[in-house]
C-alpha positions in Angstrom: -10.8 -1.6 -23.0 -14.3 -0.2 -22.6 -15.8 -3.6 -23.4 -13.6 -5.3 -20.8 -14.7 -2.8 -18.2 -18.3 -3.3 -19.0 -17.9 -7.1 -18.7 -16.2 -6.7 -15.3 -19.1 -4.7 -14.0 -22.1 -6.3 -15.7 -20.9 -9.8 -16.7 -22.9 -13.0 -16.0 -20.6 -13.9 -13.0 -22.7 -11.5 -10.9 -25.7 -13.8 -11.0 -23.6 -16.8 -9.7 -24.2 -18.3 -6.2 -20.6 -19.2 -5.9 -18.7 -17.6 -3.0 -16.7 -14.5 -4.0 -16.2 -12.8 -0.7 -15.5 -14.0 2.9 -15.5 -11.5 5.8 -16.1 -11.8 9.5 -17.0 -15.5 9.2 -19.7 -15.0 6.5 -19.6 -16.1 2.9 -21.1 -13.9 0.2 -21.9 -15.0 -3.4 -21.4 -12.9 -6.5 -25.2 -12.4 -6.5 -25.1 -11.2 -2.9 -22.5 -8.6 -3.8 -24.5 -7.6 -6.9 -27.7 -7.1 -5.0 -25.9 -4.7 -2.6 -24.4 -2.9 -5.6 -27.9 -2.5 -7.2 -29.1 -0.8 -4.0 -26.1 1.6 -4.2 -26.8 2.3 -7.9 -30.5 2.9 -7.1 -29.7 5.3 -4.3 -27.4 7.3 -6.6 -30.0 7.6 -9.3 -32.6 8.7 -6.7 -30.4 11.6 -5.6 -29.6 12.9 -9.0 -26.5 12.9 -11.1 -23.2 12.9 -9.2 -19.7 12.8 -10.5 -17.8 11.9 -7.3 -19.3 9.6 -4.7 -17.8 8.5 -1.4 -18.9 5.0 -0.4 -18.5 4.7 3.4 -18.7 1.4 5.2 -17.3 -0.3 8.3 -16.8 -3.6 6.5 -14.8 -4.1 3.4 -17.7 -5.7 1.6 -19.6 -2.4 1.8 -16.7 -0.6 0.2 -16.3 -3.2 -2.5 -20.0 -3.5 -3.4 -20.3 0.3 -3.2 -17.6 0.7 -5.7 -19.3 -1.7 -8.0 -22.6 0.1 -7.8 -21.0 3.5 -8.2 -19.1 2.4 -11.3 -22.3 0.9 -12.8 -23.8 4.4 -12.3 -20.9 6.0 -14.1 -19.4 7.9 -11.1 -15.9 8.2 -9.5 -16.1 5.8 -6.6 -14.1 6.7 -3.5 -14.1 4.0 -0.8 -14.0 5.2 2.9 -13.7 2.8 5.8 -14.3 5.8 8.1 -10.7 6.8 8.0 -10.8 9.7 5.5 -10.3 13.1 7.1 -11.9 16.5 6.3 -8.7 17.3 4.4 -9.1 14.3 2.2 -12.7 15.2 1.6 -11.7 18.7 0.6 -9.3 17.2 -2.0 -12.0 15.4 -3.8 -15.2 17.4 -3.0 -17.7 14.6 -3.3 -21.2 15.3 -4.6 -22.6 12.6 -2.4 -21.6 10.4 0.5 -23.4 7.0 1.0 -23.2 4.8 4.0 -23.4 1.1 3.0 -24.2 -1.7 5.4 -24.1 -5.3 4.5 -25.2 -6.9 7.8 -27.5 -7.8 9.3 -29.5 -6.4 6.4 -28.2 -4.7 3.3 -28.9 -0.9 3.4 -27.7 2.2 1.6 -28.3 5.7 3.0 -27.0 9.2 2.2 -24.7 10.5 4.9 -25.8 14.1 5.6 -27.0 16.6 3.1 -25.6 16.4 -0.5 -22.7 18.7 -1.0 -22.8 21.7 -3.4 -22.3 20.0 -6.7 -19.4 21.0 -8.9 -19.5 20.8 -12.8 -19.3 17.1 -13.8 -16.6 17.9 -16.4 -14.2 19.0 -13.8 -12.8 15.5 -13.8 -12.3 13.6 -17.1 -14.8 10.9 -18.0 -12.2 8.1 -17.8 -11.4 8.7 -14.1 -13.2 6.0 -12.0 -11.5 6.0 -8.6 -9.0 7.8 -6.3 -5.8 6.6 -4.6 -4.7 8.4 -1.5 -1.0 8.6 -0.8 0.3 7.6 2.6 1.3 11.1 3.6 4.7 9.9 4.7 6.4 12.8 2.9 3.7 15.4 3.7 -0.1 15.7 3.5 -2.0 12.9 1.8 -2.6 13.6 -1.9 -5.6 12.4 -4.0 -4.6 10.6 -7.2 -7.0 10.2 -10.1 -7.2 6.6 -11.3 -8.6 5.8 -14.7 -10.4 2.6 -15.9 -7.4 1.9 -18.2 -5.0 2.1 -15.2 -7.0 -0.6 -13.4 -7.4 -2.8 -16.5 -3.7 -2.6 -17.2 -3.0 -3.7 -13.7 -5.5 -6.5 -13.9 -4.0 -7.8 -17.1 -0.3 -7.7 -15.9 1.0 -11.3 -16.2 4.0 -10.6 -13.8 1.5 -10.4 -10.9 -0.1 -13.8 -11.6 0.6 -16.7 -9.3 0.5 -20.4 -10.4 -2.2 -22.0 -8.3 -4.6 -24.8 -9.3 -8.0 -23.5 -10.2 -9.3 -20.0 -9.5 -7.2 -18.0 -7.1 -8.2 -17.3 -3.5 -6.5 -14.2 -2.2 -6.2 -12.9 1.3 -7.0 -9.3 1.7 -5.2 -7.1 4.3 -5.2 -3.7 2.5 -7.6 -1.0 3.5 -9.9 0.4 0.8 -8.2 3.8 0.7 -4.8 2.4 -0.2 -3.6 1.2 -3.6 -3.0 -2.4 -2.3 -6.8 -2.7 -2.4 -6.8 -3.0 -6.2 -4.4 -6.0 -6.0 -6.1 -7.7 -3.1 -9.7 -7.4 -4.3 -10.5 -6.1 -7.8 -7.6 -7.8 -9.5 -8.6 -11.1 -7.9 -12.3 -10.7 -8.8 -11.5 -9.6 -12.4 -9.7 -13.0 -12.8 -12.8 -14.9 -11.4 -11.1 -15.5 -8.0 -12.3 -15.3 -4.4 -11.4 -12.7 -1.7 -10.9 -13.7 2.0 -10.7 -10.7 4.3 -8.1 -11.2 7.1 -8.5 -9.5 10.5 -6.0 -6.8 11.2 -2.9 -7.9 13.1 -4.0 -5.8 16.0 -7.4 -7.6 16.1 -7.0 -11.4 15.6 -3.9 -12.5 13.7 -4.4 -15.9 15.3 -7.4 -16.4 12.9 -5.2 -16.3 9.9 -4.0 -19.9 9.8 -7.6 -21.3 10.0 -8.8 -19.0 7.2 -5.8 -19.9 5.1 -6.4 -23.6 5.4 -10.2 -23.5 5.1 -10.2 -21.4 2.0 -6.9 -22.3 0.4 -5.5 -18.8 0.3 -2.9 -18.7 -2.5 -1.6 -15.2 -2.3 -1.3 -12.4 0.3 0.1 -8.9 0.1 1.5 -7.4 3.4 3.2 -4.1 4.0 6.9 -4.7 4.8 6.5 -3.6 8.5 3.5 -6.0 9.0 5.3 -8.8 7.3 8.3 -8.3 9.6 6.1 -8.4 12.7 4.2 -11.5 11.6 7.4 -13.4 10.6 8.9 -12.6 14.0 6.0 -13.1 16.3 3.7 -15.6 14.6 5.2 -17.1 11.4 2.6 -19.9 11.5 0.0 -17.3 10.6 1.3 -17.3 7.0 2.8 -20.8 6.9 0.0 -22.2 4.6 0.0 -19.3 2.1 2.4 -20.2 -0.8 2.9 -16.7 -2.3 3.7 -13.7 -0.1 4.1 -10.2 -1.6 5.6 -7.3 0.2 5.1 -3.6 -0.7 4.7 -0.1 0.6 8.1 0.1 2.2 11.5 -1.4 1.9 11.6 -5.2 2.4 14.6 -5.9 4.7 17.0 -8.8 4.2 16.7 -9.5 8.0 13.0 -10.2 7.6 13.6 -12.6 4.7 16.3 -14.5 6.5 14.2 -14.7 9.6 11.4 -16.1 7.5 13.6 -18.8 6.1 14.9 -19.7 9.6 11.3 -20.0 10.7 10.8 -22.6 8.0 8.7 -20.5 5.7 9.4 -22.0 2.3 7.2 -19.5 0.4 7.7 -17.7 -2.8 8.5 -14.1 -1.7 8.0 -11.2 -4.1 9.1 -7.7 -3.4 6.9 -5.0 -5.0 7.8 -1.4 -5.6 5.7 1.4 -7.0 4.4 4.9 -6.1 0.7 5.4 -5.4 0.8 7.7 -8.5 1.3 4.6 -10.6 -1.9 2.7 -9.5 -0.3 0.0 -7.5 3.2 -1.3 -8.4 5.7 -0.8 -11.2 8.5 -3.2 -10.3 8.9 -6.6 -8.9 11.6 -8.9 -7.6 11.1 -12.6 -6.9 13.5 -13.5 -4.1 15.7 -16.6 -4.6 16.0 -19.4 -2.1 19.3 -18.0 -0.8 19.8 -14.2 -0.8 23.4 -13.1 -0.4 22.9 -9.5 -1.3 23.0 -6.8 1.4 19.6 -5.4 0.3 16.5 -6.8 -1.4 16.3 -5.3 -4.9 13.1 -3.7 -6.2 13.9 -5.6 -9.4 12.6 -4.9 -12.9 9.6 -3.2 -14.5 6.3 -5.2 -14.5 5.0 -6.1 -18.0 3.4 -3.0 -19.4 5.5 -0.6 -17.3 8.6 1.2 -18.5 11.3 3.1 -16.7 13.8 5.9 -17.3 16.8 6.5 -15.1 17.5 10.2 -14.8 20.8 11.7 -13.6 19.9 14.1 -10.7 21.8 17.2 -10.1 23.9 17.0 -7.0 22.9 13.4 -6.3 25.1 10.7 -4.9 27.4 9.0 -7.4 26.1 6.0 -9.3 22.5 6.7 -8.2 19.8 7.7 -10.6 16.3 9.1 -10.2 13.6 6.6 -11.2 11.0 7.8 -13.7 8.1 5.5 -14.5 6.1 5.7 -17.7 3.3 3.7 -19.4 -0.3 2.7 -18.7 0.1 2.1 -15.0 0.8 5.9 -14.4 -2.4 7.6 -13.2 -3.9 10.7 -14.6 -2.8 13.3 -12.0 -3.7 14.9 -8.6 -7.1 16.1 -7.5 -7.4 19.2 -5.4 -10.6 21.0 -4.5 -12.5 18.4 -6.6 -10.7 19.3 -9.7 -7.8 17.7 -11.7 -5.0 20.2 -11.0 -1.9 18.4 -12.1 -1.4 15.8 -14.8 1.4 13.1 -14.8 2.6 13.7 -18.4 6.0 14.3 -20.0 6.8 16.8 -22.7 5.4 14.5 -25.3 2.1 14.2 -23.4 2.8 10.5 -22.5 2.0 9.2 -19.0 5.1 9.8 -16.9 5.9 10.2 -13.2 9.1 11.3 -11.5 9.2 9.2 -8.3 11.9 11.2 -6.5 13.4 7.8 -5.5 17.1 7.1 -6.2 18.1 3.7 -7.5 21.2 1.9 -8.6 21.7 -1.2 -10.8 23.2 -4.3 -9.2 25.4 -6.9 -11.0 22.3 -8.8 -12.2 20.7 -5.8 -13.8 18.1 -5.4 -11.0 17.3 -2.0 -9.5 18.1 -1.5 -5.8 16.6 1.4 -3.8 19.2 3.9 -2.8 17.2 6.6 -1.0 15.3 9.7 -2.0 16.2 13.0 -3.7 14.7 14.6 -0.6 16.3 12.0 1.7 18.9 14.3 3.1 18.2 16.1 6.3 20.1 18.8 8.2 21.2 18.0 11.7 22.8 20.9 13.5 23.6 22.4 10.2 25.2 19.3 8.7 23.6 17.3 5.9 22.9 13.6 6.7 21.9 11.0 4.1 19.2 9.1 5.9 19.1 6.2 3.4 22.9 5.6 3.9 22.5 5.7 7.6 19.6 3.3 7.7 21.5 0.8 5.4 24.7 1.0 7.5 22.7 0.3 10.8 20.6 -2.4 9.2 23.7 -4.3 8.2 24.8 -4.6 11.8 24.4 -8.0 13.6 21.1 -8.5 15.5 19.5 -5.4 13.7 16.3 -6.0 11.7 15.5 -2.6 10.5 16.2 1.1 11.0 14.1 4.2 10.3 15.5 7.7 10.7 12.8 10.3 11.6 13.2 14.0 11.8 10.4 16.1 13.5 10.8 19.6 14.8 14.1 19.7 16.7 14.4 15.9 17.0 16.2 13.5 14.7 16.0 9.9 15.8 17.2 6.5 14.5 14.6 4.0 15.5 16.3 0.6 15.4 14.2 -2.6 15.4 15.8 -5.6 17.2 14.5 -8.7 18.8 13.2 -8.3 22.4 16.2 -10.0 23.9 18.5 -7.4 22.4 16.8 -4.3 23.6 19.0 -4.1 26.7 22.1 -5.5 25.2 24.8 -2.9 25.8 27.2 -4.2 23.2 24.6 -4.0 20.4 23.5 -0.6 21.5 27.1 0.6 21.5 27.7 -0.7 18.0 24.6 1.1 16.7 25.4 4.3 18.5 28.9 4.3 17.0 27.6 4.0 13.5 25.0 6.7 14.0 27.5 9.1 15.6 29.7 8.7 12.5 26.9 10.5 10.6 26.0 13.0 13.4 26.4 12.9 17.2 23.1 14.8 17.5 21.0 11.9 16.2 19.2 10.1 19.0 18.9 6.3 19.0 15.9 4.2 20.2 15.8 0.4 20.2 12.4 -1.1 19.7 11.2 -4.6 19.2 8.5 -3.6 16.6 7.2 -0.5 14.8 3.6 0.7 15.4 1.7 0.6 12.1 -1.2 2.6 10.7 -4.4 1.0 9.5 -2.9 0.6 6.0 0.1 -1.2 7.4 2.8 1.4 7.0 5.0 2.5 10.0 3.2 5.0 12.2 5.9 7.7 12.4 3.9 10.1 14.7 3.5 7.4 17.3 7.2 6.6 17.1 8.0 10.2 17.8 5.5 10.4 20.7 7.3 7.3 22.2 10.6 9.0 21.8 9.5 12.3 23.4 7.9 10.4 26.3 10.9 8.2 27.0 13.2 11.2 26.5 11.5 13.1 29.2 11.4 10.1 31.5 15.2 9.6 31.1 15.7 13.3 31.9 13.9 13.0 35.2 
């Protein structure tokens, strides 16, 4: 494994003039990226030994080349596209923060004064990077990723796509999320090329031209972003043969809408906690999907699963436990490894807290979370069951139940023409009231998303509180 890691960082490919990276209309060769990485490595060595380094850059290329240079220098490389907060910094306690710029001229500069350095052995030697969880179930956690975690991910055959010649992958993921490893480093490890796509809020209309110009063969999109693109501009992904969805539940309505729009792609639903590097399960959707929910499928090659019977859980549902080389080392807090993901036999193991059931074909189907029940006026409500019941209604594309302070709201996504349809609203409200009359209902035509592509729950709740006050007046 060590030899493979060394070859990835120092191999002859880094002297090539072939294009490996495309961003903001500029092509960069392997040698271009390596020169920027050399500058990062030189800056690190000039400022003394460091165990944890934050590589901060506005462009993805700076984060990518910064990780390469930091890894060459033997440090833990934490990429930051200026989105990490002070709380996240406190989780990892970096020894040094570098600002990396690729244009108009490559430059690397320390950002502020070096922090008080902690003992280098506070983090095991095999840790090379950090994943940050989305924070959807609390504050964001810092997850220690080892070189063997990444190499196992890069070697997984179930994530390969059959394309002629080297793969060109579209990159949507931000550097602080686990999709980054799939978008960028897994592509480059296989000798492929990365094309960075503008965010949907910036210029989604540029996607078709980039896909055709560079022959993008694979793209990973969070489920909420995929749903928006399929609904609003399906031609943006029409020329990309393999579409992967992850991060949140892939809805049947999105898939059917994609087929109605003429998208004849291969669709793959991915599942996996951030604590397991990137993904642990996959499901390749058939041409016709008759099931009421898209399964999360079966373990990826190299990953193993255990189904644990939870106390007091719903019947026929089991908690999913993932084991094997994809499982990361543990959580970092205060710059120290504080919690290891290991079972009683000291083997890599992580209890996901997700409930699953097995369908008739042997595939796993997501069935909610152990902590998925909420109390509404003293009564327990199974939010996963509510969301599934509402999503099954005609003209409904998705449903998210959110509880914050004294509010519990079902945000139901429909097409714009349905927002004021009283019959549809009545059907939805009837289902919701079966669970609890105290749950509010809001119909929306799309969900706001964060930079990483997941649904922006605080913005949804702000919208609810604003419209709630407006209706009261």
